[in-house]
C-alpha positions, 0 to 999 in steps of 0.5 A: 558509470559502474565506477561511480556507483562503487565510489558512491557506495564506499564513500557515502556509507558511514565509516563505522558501518563499513568497518563493521561489515568488513570485520565480518558481522554478516554471517550465512544467516544474513543477506550479503551487505557492502563490505562482506567478502562475497559482496559483488566486485566491480568486475561482477557488477560491470558484467551484470550491468552489461546484461541489463543494458546499463540499467544499474543505478545507485539509489539515494534518499529523496532529500539527497536526490533533491540536493543534487538538483540544488534543492526541491521546492515545497511543491516538488517535495510534496508531489506524489508524481515527482516522488514517483519518478525518483528511484529511492523515494518513498511517498511518505519519507519516514520509510527512508529513515533508519531511526533505530540503528546506533547512531540513527541514519537519517536524511531529513529535508533541509537536514545537516547530514544525509545518511543512507537510512533504509534506502537500497544501495543499488537498483535496477530500472527494469523495463523488460522481463529479462531485466527482472530475471537477470536481477533476481538471478544476480541477487540470488547468486550473491545472496543480496537482499531484494526490495521491489518497488513500483511507486513507493506508495506503501504505508508499511515501508515494504518497498524499501530496505536497508542495504538492499538491491532494488528492482524498480518496475516503475516503467513497465507500462504496457496495457492491453485489452481483450474482449474475451479472455480464456483460462482453462477453456472457460471464457472469463469475458473482457479484461485489461492486462496492466504492467506493474508500473501502470498507475490507477489514474492512467488505467482509468483513462485507458479503460474509459477509452474502451468503454470499460471500468475496472476495480481500483482505488483513488490514489494516483501513485498506486499501481494496480499490478503491485502490492495493491492487488496482492493485499486484496485491493479495496475500492469505492466499487467494491460493494458493487464488484468486489475486491481487486483480488476477486477480479484478478484472473492472471499474473505474470511473475518472476519468482525466486529462481528467475523463472517467468511464470504464468499464474492463474486458476489452472497454471500454478494455481497454488501461487494464484491463490496466494497472490490474491490477498497473501501480501505484497512483496512476498512472492516475486516480481509481478510483471503484469496482472490481468483484471476483469473489466465491466461496461463503464457507467455514470455515477453520482459523487456526493460530497458533504463537509462539516466543521465542528469545534470539539471531540464531543461533537465529533462523537455525536456525528460519528455515532449518527453516521454509524446508525445510518451506515446501512441506509444505502445498502440496496444502492451499493455505494462506496464511501470515504469518510475522513476526520481531520484534526484542524486545530482548533476545529475538526473537519469531516469530509464524506464522499459517496459514490453511487453507481448508476443512479441520478443525483436526485436519487442519491440525494433522496438516499442520503436525506435521512442522514443529512437531516440528522446532521441538521437536527444536531445543530451542524451545517454541512456544505454539500455538492453533487456531480454526475460523471463517468465513474472513470472520471470520478475515481480518477479525478485526483492528479497527484497524491500528497507526499513527503510527509512522515506518518504511521498508521493503524487500522481495523476492518469493522464488521457489520455487527459492530455497527448493529450493536455498538454504534454509540461506542463507535462515536466514543472511540472516535472521540477518544482517539482524537483526545489521544492525539490521532491526526486523521481518521479515515473510513471506507465503506468499501466492503459489504455487498459483493465483497461479502457475496464473494466469500465463495472465492477461494483465495488468500483474501483475509476472511474478515473482509467477507464480514466487514462493513468498513475499513477504518484507518488512524494516522499519526503525523510528525515533522522533521524536528522530532528526534528518533526517540520522539518518533519511537514514542509515536510509533509505540503509542500507535501499536500499543495504545491506539490500534488496540482501541480499534481492535477492541471495538472491531471485536474478538480476533479482529482483522486488518487490511495488510496494505494499510495497517501498522507494520508492527502489528504484534500478531500480523499473521492472524490480523492480516491473513487470518486462517490462511497463514499456514497455507501461505507459508507452505506455498512460499517454501515452494516458490521461494525456498531460500526466502529471497522475498521477505518484507516486514509483516509479510509471510515468513518475516517472523523468522527474520530480524526487524530490518529483514536482513538476518534470520533470527 
């Protein structure tokens, strides 16, 4: 097996890359790469593989994996669950591509060539703590660039990296429940401890069986104990219970020296602070997280779908929504409102989740807003259902994947809605006029998120004053050239995101898990005043900067692909 891995490494990499590496382009300022004199030998790889029960794997882009099957159907290609089980696949596969090297290294669907791109070259299918510890120590001893991936649901591309060594936690699937969980002698109540491969939907099913609910999102391929909680973790339940990070009580994590640490408010409390909001992939390999749980309950899911003909009408409705955003505060619902360009029309879908009330009460709460839609001359297709909240938030069975997309975002404070409701409508129109494909809004702040401002964690303080989280997305297809892709990305960073930032107000913030990876001042935008403390903590637990991801803590000291220090 090792021989095939090594053969694959040398015979699939471009000759020009191998020659440049052998000639010594890598220095002590760079992670070791294939062809470097200190890259692990066949004997060293074989010895390492024996210590991890043969879990070492060669890693390939998703299209190359499909080619090994004789091709993937459209249904397979776009199925997030299918992609989740491919070690080298990202949910959205533009992150597998290296558009900026010379020449670019691409592996596009149905393409004529298949380069390795930004996909790791070797990986470990880690199923035990010992596998992770051995992998981290091996990478440290050989100065290998580490990438950490659970599912590849990552809109900033941090779960993959060029010429890297991947630790894949997909199969860390242990889940345990406790009615009483004590930290430092204080009973924290009922909890669930989830391994870092457990998806949100799976956890909804298991918590329902226990009569419990936890704070999670709606995406099937997201894992609770990965980048989700490290970024903060928003939910339709956040107005009721706060962010996922607010409800994280303990972590088990393998840090840069290969040690397994228990991290909570008493043990390694500085790292506990950082792991709750300090960014994905920067601190080590999470083995599990213990989350607070709550008694489950029924909730109302109300859906409204409106189709309009032009961006002026989009502006009207976005303004109306902004003026009604506070109508439901006393009920603390979560809401997702998504505009999609569906040429020649635009479709607006609004999904509202009301906890612990009846359908009639939810309808009454929405009536002024819905009447406003009617008064503007639009028709809405409405539906409602009353179900256990676990079933509602875990309703999706897969996530759409295999697309090419970049996003940008901002947290909109309550003051923006109070003072600039009409401007929200105008900017929504302008963004679609500029070619944005999708605008996603989340009423996932306020309420308990704001009341949790007293919690001492690395969560960006902008969350505590936010009302909504707004994302803009731009998609493209396989026919786009690397130059066209770069134009799309530049427009997102330099033209479209600034429109959101101006509307959100001075020193606006963004959710680090759903944002533009090229944010020019990510330190402030993603982490606010916490960045200095995060940097100091990183030097304690990762002094050699082994865990570096784009737009993550310490990445400002590295080049764009995080392989070499600047």
